[in-house]
N, C-alpha and C positions, 0 to 999 in steps of 0.2 A: 523467638519459636516457640515453646507451646509441650504441653505432653501432645505424646506417638498418640494416634486413635487407632485402633485393630479393628478391622470390620470380617466378619464372616468371609470365607469365599462361597461357599452354598448357605442356603437359609431355607428350610423348608419347614412344612409342616406333616406331619402321617396324619390325613384326617381318618384312616382304618384304624388308631389306637387309641385317639382322643376321645375323653370318658369326657371333656368338659367339666373337670375338675378345678380349672383356675388355677392350678400349682405354678404352670408355666408364666402365668400374668404376676402374680408372686413373687417369687423367687428372679424375676427377670432384672437386673440393677440398671436398665437404664430407662423403665418403664414405658417399655415399648411395644408392649406385647397388649391389646385390650381385646377383651371376651365380644364376641358379637354377639345378637340375639339371632341368627340366623344359625337355626338346627337342622335346616336340611338340605344338607349334602349330598345324599345319595347318587351314585353313577354307576352303570352297568358293569362298569370295567374294574375290577377290584384292587389291579395294584399301581399302574401309571397314571391314574386318571381321580386317585385318593391322596396322592401327593403332591400338597399344595405349595408351588416354589412363591417365594419372593415379592412378584407383580402381581397374584393372584392374591395376594393375604393384603397388600398395598392399599389403604383406603385412605380418601380425602381429610381434611382438618373437618369439612363442615359436616362427613357423617358422622366422626366420631364425636360431635355438636348437637347431631341429631339421636344418637342412642346415648351418649350420657353428658347431658347440658351440663348440670351444676361441676361435674369433676374438669370438663372437657376447659368451663371458663376459669376453675383454679390453674390449672396447668398453663392454659395461655397466660394467666397472670404473672406465675411464676417464672415464667420461660420470659417472660416481657422483661421483667424486674431484672434476672439474670444477664438477659442482657445489655439492658441499661447499664448496670454495676459495671460491666464489661467494656462499655463501652468508656464509661468515666474514667475506669483503670488506665486503659488506654489515652484519653486524652492527659491524666495526668503522667505519666510517662513519656510522653512527649513533652510537653511541660516544662517537664525537668530534664529532658534531651537537650533543649534548647537552651535552658537557660544554666548548662555544666559548662559547656566552652565560655563564657560571660563571666562567671564564677573562677575559671584557669585564669582569662586574661586580667584578671582585678586581681588574682592571688600574683601574680606574674608581677605587675606593674607596683604592687607594695613591697616585694620583694628588692625589686632592681632601686627604689625607693631609701629603703634603709641599710647607711652605711656598714660594712663588713668588719663585721669585731673577731678577730681570729689570733691576738699579739699577748702577750702575757700579761698577766695583772698590775693596775698599778696601784692596787693596795701592799700596805708594807705587811709584810710576813713578819710574828714578830717571835724569836726565838727563844 
């Protein structure tokens, strides 16, 4: 099954308190926050318009490649390697699961072929 994954119910960033210090980028455990070079986010309204929702903050991978090309290439390579490793692990587990019933049948056949020995020992015991 795997580990449960938790997602935030609401994800938003309040631009009115953002200082572009990039602390949120550094502490994000999933490396999901990337700083943009667009600093002109002024609005006429103070409250609702300065609260950016997930849909407004989401950018495409192509956009990420445009603003951080070297880092984006490294991240894409590591994600590709992780996906390939996960696929190889899944394939190995499937092969092991397929071999397990065959091994059980072989063990059962070997057990049936051996004569049952459970009687008293025939070796003499000296007193």
